C-alpha positions as a LaTeX table, in Angstrom:
\begin{tabular}{lrrr}
\hline
Residue & $x$ (\AA) & $y$ (\AA) & $z$ (\AA) \\
\hline
Met1 & $-0.10$ & $-0.25$ & $-0.04$ \\
Gln2 & 2.42 & 2.27 & 0.84 \\
Val3 & 4.49 & 1.57 & $-2.27$ \\
Met4 & 1.77 & 2.45 & $-4.29$ \\
Phe5 & 0.87 & 5.70 & $-2.82$ \\
Val6 & 4.82 & 6.81 & $-3.26$ \\
Arg7 & 4.72 & 5.52 & $-7.22$ \\
Arg8 & 1.20 & 8.04 & $-7.57$ \\
Leu9 & 2.80 & 10.34 & $-5.51$ \\
Ala10 & 6.18 & 10.20 & $-7.73$ \\
Ser11 & 4.24 & 10.42 & $-10.88$ \\
Lys12 & 2.75 & 13.75 & $-9.81$ \\
Leu13 & 6.25 & 15.36 & $-8.94$ \\
Lys14 & 8.59 & 16.31 & $-11.54$ \\
Pro15 & 11.62 & 14.62 & $-12.08$ \\
Leu16 & 14.48 & 16.06 & $-10.07$ \\
Pro17 & 17.39 & 17.68 & $-11.91$ \\
Arg18 & 21.04 & 16.65 & $-10.96$ \\
Ser19 & 21.40 & 20.81 & $-9.88$ \\
Arg20 & 19.14 & 20.14 & $-7.30$ \\
Val21 & 20.97 & 17.04 & $-5.77$ \\
Tyr22 & 24.57 & 18.62 & $-6.44$ \\
Ser23 & 24.59 & 22.88 & $-5.42$ \\
Asn24 & 27.51 & 24.64 & $-6.53$ \\
Gly25 & 26.98 & 26.39 & $-2.93$ \\
Ser26 & 25.98 & 29.52 & $-4.27$ \\
Ser27 & 22.83 & 30.99 & $-2.12$ \\
His28 & 20.75 & 32.38 & $-5.47$ \\
Asp29 & 20.58 & 28.80 & $-6.85$ \\
Leu30 & 20.06 & 27.17 & $-3.44$ \\
Ser31 & 16.44 & 29.61 & $-2.93$ \\
Lys32 & 15.91 & 28.95 & $-6.56$ \\
Val33 & 15.71 & 25.05 & $-6.01$ \\
Ile34 & 13.92 & 25.49 & $-2.59$ \\
Ala35 & 10.98 & 27.63 & $-4.34$ \\
Glu36 & 10.96 & 25.44 & $-7.33$ \\
Leu37 & 10.47 & 22.49 & $-4.25$ \\
Asn38 & 8.21 & 24.68 & $-2.43$ \\
Gln39 & 5.83 & 25.01 & $-5.66$ \\
Glu40 & 6.03 & 21.06 & $-6.64$ \\
Met41 & 5.01 & 20.44 & $-2.85$ \\
Glu42 & 1.96 & 23.46 & $-3.07$ \\
Ser43 & 0.59 & 21.45 & $-6.38$ \\
Val44 & 0.46 & 18.03 & $-4.29$ \\
Phe45 & $-1.13$ & 19.50 & $-0.80$ \\
Gly46 & $-2.35$ & 23.11 & $-1.85$ \\
Glu47 & $-0.98$ & 26.22 & $-0.51$ \\
Pro48 & 0.93 & 26.94 & 2.50 \\
Pro49 & $-0.01$ & 27.78 & 5.52 \\
Ala50 & 0.04 & 31.50 & 6.43 \\
Ser51 & 3.37 & 32.51 & 8.17 \\
Ser52 & 3.77 & 34.11 & 11.43 \\
Pro53 & 6.02 & 35.86 & 13.08 \\
Ala54 & 6.74 & 33.11 & 15.69 \\
Gly55 & 7.76 & 30.73 & 12.18 \\
Ser56 & 9.93 & 33.25 & 10.62 \\
Leu57 & 13.61 & 32.02 & 9.61 \\
Glu58 & 14.48 & 34.56 & 11.66 \\
Ser59 & 13.08 & 33.83 & 15.36 \\
Gln60 & 14.03 & 30.22 & 14.46 \\
Ser61 & 17.65 & 31.09 & 13.87 \\
Met62 & 17.34 & 33.33 & 17.05 \\
Ala63 & 15.97 & 30.65 & 19.15 \\
Gln64 & 18.57 & 28.36 & 17.86 \\
Glu65 & 21.64 & 30.22 & 18.90 \\
Ser66 & 20.12 & 30.85 & 22.41 \\
Tyr67 & 19.84 & 26.70 & 23.11 \\
Arg68 & 23.23 & 26.70 & 21.61 \\
Val69 & 24.76 & 28.49 & 24.51 \\
Thr70 & 22.55 & 28.05 & 27.20 \\
Asn71 & 23.15 & 24.24 & 25.96 \\
Asp72 & 26.69 & 24.22 & 26.32 \\
Val73 & 26.99 & 26.37 & 29.29 \\
Ala74 & 24.85 & 23.50 & 30.81 \\
Gln75 & 25.66 & 20.51 & 28.95 \\
Gln76 & 28.53 & 19.18 & 31.74 \\
Glu77 & 25.67 & 19.37 & 34.64 \\
Ser78 & 22.56 & 18.02 & 32.64 \\
Phe79 & 24.35 & 14.76 & 32.41 \\
Ser80 & 24.25 & 13.63 & 36.20 \\
Cys81 & 20.10 & 15.29 & 36.07 \\
Leu82 & 19.09 & 12.94 & 32.66 \\
Thr83 & 18.23 & 9.77 & 33.79 \\
His84 & 19.46 & 8.50 & 30.44 \\
Ile85 & 22.38 & 9.55 & 29.73 \\
Gly86 & 25.41 & 8.32 & 32.15 \\
Ser87 & 28.55 & 10.46 & 34.16 \\
Lys88 & 31.03 & 10.06 & 31.38 \\
Gly89 & 27.84 & 11.28 & 28.75 \\
Glu90 & 26.53 & 7.77 & 27.51 \\
Ala91 & 23.22 & 6.79 & 26.63 \\
Gln92 & 22.70 & 3.99 & 28.65 \\
Met93 & 18.82 & 2.22 & 29.95 \\
Val94 & 17.02 & 3.42 & 33.51 \\
Asp95 & 17.15 & 0.33 & 35.97 \\
Ile96 & 13.59 & 0.49 & 36.69 \\
Ser97 & 13.49 & $-3.14$ & 38.84 \\
Ser98 & 13.89 & $-1.25$ & 42.30 \\
Lys99 & 10.55 & 0.87 & 41.34 \\
Glu100 & 7.12 & 0.87 & 43.09 \\
Ile101 & 4.09 & $-0.41$ & 40.79 \\
Thr102 & 2.09 & 2.89 & 39.90 \\
Lys103 & $-0.41$ & 4.40 & 37.43 \\
Arg104 & 0.66 & 7.43 & 35.15 \\
Val105 & $-0.92$ & 8.95 & 32.09 \\
Ala106 & 1.01 & 11.31 & 29.84 \\
Val107 & $-0.73$ & 14.16 & 27.76 \\
Ala108 & 0.67 & 15.34 & 24.58 \\
Ser109 & $-0.82$ & 17.88 & 22.44 \\
Cys110 & 0.31 & 19.77 & 18.65 \\
Lys111 & $-1.27$ & 21.85 & 16.11 \\
Val112 & $-1.11$ & 21.12 & 12.40 \\
Met113 & $-1.40$ & 23.90 & 9.97 \\
Leu114 & $-3.02$ & 22.65 & 6.90 \\
Gly115 & $-3.45$ & 25.50 & 3.65 \\
Arg116 & $-7.05$ & 26.74 & 3.21 \\
Lys117 & $-7.26$ & 24.17 & $-0.03$ \\
Val118 & $-6.76$ & 20.76 & 2.50 \\
Phe119 & $-8.25$ & 22.41 & 5.43 \\
Asp120 & $-11.67$ & 22.22 & 3.31 \\
Leu121 & $-10.86$ & 18.95 & 2.08 \\
Val122 & $-10.77$ & 17.33 & 5.31 \\
Ser123 & $-13.35$ & 19.17 & 7.31 \\
Ala124 & $-15.73$ & 18.22 & 4.27 \\
Asn125 & $-14.07$ & 14.69 & 4.12 \\
Gln126 & $-13.56$ & 15.53 & 0.71 \\
Met127 & $-9.44$ & 13.65 & 0.51 \\
Glu128 & $-9.34$ & 11.43 & $-2.13$ \\
Lys129 & $-7.70$ & 9.02 & 0.02 \\
Gly130 & $-10.59$ & 9.32 & 2.50 \\
Asp131 & $-11.15$ & 10.22 & 5.99 \\
Val132 & $-7.73$ & 11.38 & 7.37 \\
Leu133 & $-8.93$ & 11.99 & 10.70 \\
Gly134 & $-10.41$ & 8.21 & 11.26 \\
Val135 & $-6.64$ & 7.35 & 9.72 \\
Ala136 & $-4.95$ & 9.57 & 11.85 \\
Lys137 & $-6.32$ & 8.50 & 14.78 \\
Ile138 & $-5.79$ & 4.67 & 14.39 \\
Ala139 & $-1.90$ & 5.71 & 12.93 \\
Gly140 & $-2.11$ & 7.50 & 16.66 \\
Val141 & $-2.77$ & 4.67 & 18.31 \\
Cys142 & $-0.48$ & 2.08 & 16.33 \\
Gly143 & 2.48 & 4.14 & 16.99 \\
Ala144 & 1.64 & 4.36 & 20.92 \\
Lys145 & 1.73 & 0.43 & 21.10 \\
Gln146 & 5.34 & 0.53 & 18.64 \\
Thr147 & 6.87 & 3.14 & 20.97 \\
Ser148 & 9.71 & 0.83 & 22.58 \\
Asn149 & 10.45 & 0.00 & 18.85 \\
Leu150 & 10.50 & 3.30 & 17.71 \\
Ile151 & 12.47 & 5.01 & 20.94 \\
Pro152 & 15.72 & 3.19 & 21.45 \\
Leu153 & 16.24 & 3.40 & 25.28 \\
Cys154 & 12.03 & 3.49 & 26.13 \\
His155 & 10.85 & 0.10 & 28.53 \\
Asn156 & 8.49 & $-2.01$ & 27.00 \\
Ile157 & 5.40 & $-1.23$ & 28.67 \\
Asn158 & 1.58 & $-2.49$ & 28.45 \\
Leu159 & $-0.85$ & 0.67 & 27.66 \\
Ser160 & $-3.69$ & 0.40 & 29.55 \\
His161 & $-5.33$ & 3.09 & 27.43 \\
Val162 & $-4.78$ & 5.52 & 24.33 \\
His163 & $-7.25$ & 8.29 & 23.23 \\
Leu164 & $-7.03$ & 10.82 & 20.59 \\
Asp165 & $-8.44$ & 14.22 & 20.05 \\
Leu166 & $-7.92$ & 15.56 & 16.37 \\
Thr167 & $-10.30$ & 18.93 & 16.41 \\
Leu168 & $-10.56$ & 21.09 & 13.39 \\
Asn169 & $-9.97$ & 24.69 & 13.93 \\
Pro170 & $-10.92$ & 26.88 & 10.98 \\
Arg171 & $-9.81$ & 30.03 & 12.45 \\
Asp172 & $-6.02$ & 29.32 & 11.84 \\
Leu173 & $-6.64$ & 26.38 & 9.60 \\
Ser174 & $-5.26$ & 23.85 & 11.72 \\
Ile175 & $-5.92$ & 20.35 & 13.25 \\
Glu176 & $-5.43$ & 20.71 & 17.13 \\
Ile177 & $-4.11$ & 17.04 & 18.14 \\
Glu178 & $-4.02$ & 16.13 & 21.80 \\
Gly179 & $-3.15$ & 12.17 & 23.20 \\
Gln180 & $-3.35$ & 10.49 & 26.07 \\
Ala181 & $-1.47$ & 7.15 & 26.96 \\
Ala182 & $-1.88$ & 5.60 & 30.05 \\
Ser183 & $-0.23$ & 2.51 & 31.78 \\
Thr184 & 0.10 & 0.63 & 35.14 \\
Gly185 & 3.94 & $-0.02$ & 35.51 \\
Lys186 & 7.16 & 0.67 & 36.82 \\
Thr187 & 7.16 & 3.39 & 34.47 \\
Gly188 & 5.16 & 5.59 & 32.53 \\
Val189 & 4.45 & 6.27 & 29.30 \\
Glu190 & 6.96 & 8.20 & 27.19 \\
Met191 & 5.32 & 11.17 & 25.47 \\
Lys192 & 6.97 & 12.62 & 22.15 \\
Pro193 & 4.87 & 15.55 & 20.57 \\
\hline
\end{tabular}
């Protein structure tokens, strides 16, 4: 099924010219390539959502620089606080054998921004592939059940409950997603929004 989707998607896209794969380093060429890729993505997925100041490249760059400075200063101190990092900075799985069994619940949320065309199709349930929100809920439950296979140092735990809410928000053309997972055991549920 995935192969068919990739083939259909590939048939809708133009073949990539070699200049996209091998760049001469010119920022003008890179801007042109990015613009072409954006046009192709827009032809497949619809117009991009409106950009906001929080999503601008400048604010992202400033946030990354701030993170780097903070991260460099605190890195040595954080090794002692992070349970999956040993004293020398090596990855390790946490030993939970001495912990008590408790009920734990984890909640994560995010927002997926859509363009007007895609939002209208999803809200009218008119996407060519079918019920987008229903499939997303099933995929979320399947993903929750596979967490220990997807996150390297995660313990394999028994989930007692997984619930997903997907809400269409017409104000900003988004889907607001909230996931909740519960378990009873010696460790809790891993959540990565």
